[in-house]
C-alpha positions in Angstrom: 48.8 42.8 6.0 52.0 40.6 6.0 55.0 40.3 4.2 53.7 37.7 1.7 50.9 40.2 0.8 53.4 42.7 0.2 55.8 40.4 -2.1 52.5 39.4 -4.0 51.8 43.1 -4.9 55.2 43.9 -5.9 55.4 40.6 -8.1 52.2 41.8 -9.9 53.1 45.2 -10.2 56.4 44.4 -12.2 54.5 41.7 -14.5 52.9 42.1 -17.5 49.7 40.2 -16.1 48.2 38.1 -13.4 49.3 35.1 -14.7 52.8 35.7 -15.2 53.2 37.1 -11.6 51.0 33.6 -10.3 53.8 31.5 -12.7 56.5 33.5 -10.7 55.2 33.0 -7.5 53.9 29.4 -8.1 50.5 30.1 -6.8 47.4 29.9 -8.6 45.8 33.0 -10.4 42.5 32.9 -8.2 44.6 32.5 -5.0 46.5 35.9 -6.0 44.0 37.6 -6.8 42.2 37.0 -3.7 45.2 37.9 -1.6 45.4 41.1 -3.2 41.8 42.0 -3.1 41.9 41.1 0.8 44.9 43.5 1.1 42.8 46.2 -0.9 40.0 45.8 1.5 41.9 46.0 4.6 43.8 49.2 3.3 40.7 50.8 2.0 42.3 51.7 -1.3 42.5 50.2 -4.9 46.0 49.4 -5.7 45.4 48.0 -9.1 43.0 48.7 -11.8 41.5 45.8 -13.3 40.3 45.9 -17.3 39.8 43.5 -20.1 43.2 44.4 -21.0 44.8 43.5 -18.0 45.7 45.3 -14.7 47.7 48.2 -13.8 48.8 50.1 -10.9 46.6 52.9 -9.6 48.0 55.9 -8.2 47.8 54.7 -4.7 49.0 51.6 -5.9 52.3 53.2 -7.4 52.6 55.1 -4.2 52.1 51.8 -1.7 54.6 50.1 -3.9 57.5 52.8 -2.8 56.9 52.0 0.7 56.1 48.3 0.2 59.8 47.9 -1.6 61.4 49.7 1.3 59.8 47.5 3.9 60.4 44.1 1.9 64.3 45.1 1.6 64.4 45.7 5.3 62.5 42.6 6.2 65.0 40.5 3.8 68.3 42.2 5.6 66.5 40.9 8.7 65.6 37.6 7.5 69.3 37.2 5.7 70.8 37.9 9.1 69.0 36.4 11.9 66.7 33.5 10.6 68.3 32.1 7.3 71.2 30.3 9.9 73.6 33.1 8.7 73.7 35.2 12.1 77.3 33.5 12.7 78.7 35.1 9.4 80.0 38.3 9.0 77.9 40.6 6.7 79.1 43.6 4.5 77.3 44.8 1.4 77.9 47.4 -1.5 75.6 49.0 -4.4 77.3 50.2 -7.3 76.9 52.0 -10.7 78.8 50.3 -13.4 82.6 51.1 -12.5 85.5 48.5 -12.3 87.2 50.2 -9.7 84.1 49.5 -7.2 84.4 46.0 -8.0 88.4 45.8 -7.4 88.1 47.9 -4.0 85.3 44.9 -3.2 87.9 42.2 -3.8 90.8 43.9 -2.1 88.5 44.0 1.1 88.0 40.4 0.6 91.4 39.6 0.2 92.9 41.8 3.1 90.3 40.6 5.9 88.9 37.1 4.8 87.0 36.4 7.7 86.3 32.6 8.4 82.6 32.9 7.7 81.3 35.7 5.6 77.9 36.5 3.3 79.3 39.6 1.4 77.5 41.2 -1.3 77.9 43.7 -4.4 75.0 44.8 -6.5 75.7 46.1 -10.1 72.5 48.2 -10.3 70.9 51.4 -11.3 71.3 55.0 -10.0 67.9 54.7 -7.9 68.5 51.5 -6.4 72.0 52.6 -5.0 70.2 55.6 -3.3 67.9 53.1 -2.0 70.0 50.7 -1.2 72.5 53.0 1.2 68.9 54.7 2.3 67.7 52.0 4.0 71.0 50.2 4.9 71.0 47.5 2.5 74.1 48.6 1.8 76.5 50.4 3.8 78.3 52.2 0.9 77.3 53.1 -2.7 79.1 54.1 -5.6 77.3 56.7 -8.1 78.1 59.5 -10.4 76.3 62.5 -12.0 76.7 65.1 -14.8 75.6 68.3 -15.0 71.9 67.4 -16.3 71.6 65.1 -13.5 73.8 67.4 -10.7 70.7 69.2 -9.0 68.2 66.1 -8.7 70.9 64.0 -7.4 72.0 66.4 -4.5 68.6 67.1 -3.6 68.1 63.3 -3.0 71.5 63.1 -1.1 69.6 65.8 1.4 66.3 64.0 1.3 67.7 60.6 1.9 70.3 61.8 4.6 73.3 60.7 2.5 77.0 62.1 2.6 78.6 62.3 -1.0 82.2 62.1 -1.2 83.7 62.6 -4.6 86.5 60.8 -6.1 86.8 62.0 -9.5 86.0 64.0 -12.3 85.7 62.3 -16.0 85.4 64.0 -19.1 82.6 62.6 -21.7 83.6 59.8 -24.2 81.9 57.5 -26.6 82.6 54.1 -27.0 82.8 52.3 -30.3 83.5 48.7 -31.8 87.4 48.2 -32.6 86.1 47.8 -36.2 84.0 51.1 -36.3 84.9 53.4 -39.0 85.6 56.0 -36.4 87.7 53.7 -34.2 91.1 55.3 -34.9 89.6 59.0 -34.0 91.1 61.1 -31.2 88.0 63.3 -30.8 84.3 63.2 -32.3 81.1 65.1 -32.0 77.6 63.6 -31.8 76.6 65.2 -34.8 79.0 63.0 -36.6 77.7 60.2 -34.9 74.2 61.1 -35.6 73.6 58.1 -38.1 74.6 55.3 -35.7 72.2 54.4 -32.6 73.1 55.4 -29.2 72.7 52.6 -26.9 71.8 53.7 -23.2 71.5 52.2 -19.8 67.7 52.2 -19.5 66.7 53.0 -16.0 63.6 51.4 -16.9 61.4 54.4 -15.1 60.7 57.6 -17.3 60.3 59.4 -13.8 64.2 58.6 -13.5 65.4 60.6 -16.3 67.5 62.6 -14.5 68.9 59.7 -12.3 70.8 58.5 -15.6 74.3 57.8 -14.7 75.4 58.7 -18.3 76.4 62.1 -19.6 74.5 64.0 -22.0 71.5 62.7 -20.7 69.3 65.6 -22.2 70.8 65.6 -25.6 68.1 64.7 -28.1 69.5 61.6 -29.9 67.7 60.7 -33.5 68.2 57.0 -32.5 68.4 55.4 -29.3 68.4 51.9 -28.0 68.0 51.2 -24.4 69.2 48.0 -22.7 69.5 46.9 -19.1 72.4 44.4 -19.4 75.6 45.3 -20.4 76.8 42.3 -22.3 73.7 42.9 -24.4 74.5 46.5 -25.0 78.2 45.4 -26.1 76.4 43.2 -28.6 74.2 45.9 -30.0 77.2 48.2 -30.3 79.2 45.6 -32.0 76.3 44.4 -34.3 74.8 47.9 -35.4 78.0 49.9 -35.2 76.3 51.9 -32.4 77.8 53.7 -29.5 77.5 54.3 -25.9 78.6 57.3 -23.7 80.8 56.8 -20.7 83.6 57.9 -18.7 86.4 56.8 -20.9 87.5 54.3 -18.0 88.2 50.8 -20.0 89.7 48.5 -17.6 91.9 45.4 -19.5 90.6 43.0 -16.8 87.1 43.6 -17.9 86.0 40.7 -20.2 82.8 42.2 -21.4 84.2 45.4 -22.5 86.9 44.2 -24.3 86.6 45.1 -28.2 85.6 48.7 -26.9 87.5 51.8 -28.4 87.0 55.2 -26.4 86.8 58.4 -28.2 87.0 61.8 -26.5 83.6 63.8 -27.2 83.8 67.1 -28.2 80.5 68.1 -26.3 81.4 68.6 -22.9 79.2 67.1 -19.8 81.8 66.0 -17.2 80.7 63.3 -14.8 81.7 63.4 -10.9 82.1 59.8 -9.3 82.0 59.2 -5.6 80.7 57.2 -3.0 77.6 57.4 -0.5 76.8 56.5 3.1 74.1 57.0 5.2 74.5 59.8 7.5 74.9 58.9 11.3 75.0 55.0 10.4 78.0 52.6 12.1 80.0 51.6 9.7 81.6 48.0 9.9 85.3 46.9 9.8 84.5 46.0 6.3 82.5 49.4 5.3 85.6 51.0 6.7 88.2 48.7 4.6 86.1 49.4 1.6 86.2 53.1 2.2 90.1 52.9 2.4 90.3 50.9 -0.9 88.1 53.7 -2.6 90.4 56.4 -1.4 93.2 55.0 -3.4 91.3 56.1 -6.5 90.5 59.8 -5.1 91.6 62.5 -7.5 89.5 65.3 -6.1 89.9 67.0 -2.9 
């Protein structure tokens, strides 16, 4: 087994067909199939089920991809730091859900330190990826949130992944509508009143991650739901279809994507706790410490 085969498996697992995966990997379909078949024989398990309708992961294959993603992530960290000619550069990485203050804190670290050579990364991503990134030390710090619906699962994962969570703020539940929506001038609204409009939700892309959603009211039975994994796309849908999304009510004037949205307090309550995570026992870099100092400026909870 080698790292290339691991990349092949993950690419096929995320594609709709061998043809699509081979095109992305720039290799022929026969060569890709042969490499995966060779790996299956070496491991003694079947990673993919092959039918005339295509391929899909087996149970063993799904389990393999969990470990494969971690292994590939760790390899890429080593590759970037030691094999890419970047060993003389300062490195720092953050993973975050969709919060503007986490980006602001990141830019402040750069402004206040500004090393001569550096590669800093900020990954705006999904809940599970934030947890995994900090767990595997791809990122030193992760910004994460949870509501009542997901609190037990999240805290269980903190313990399992050996992560320390520090709460920063508690936010009430709001809905976002476009500025020309008929309810845009309301100060408060209920989900029943919005039942005729689609709720646009950030897609976690995995049914098993239902309780890892970063949004409040995750267990509410929405009559109309549109899932999107891109903020700009979500905003366009909300504007065109007079839909709405659910969030913390924090709309920054500097965020171009969110301009045009109006926040309205939701009558149904499901407060969101927002904070940061670090890996237990990990040695923080000077930039990690500086980032946490910046985050502490937003702290409202003790």
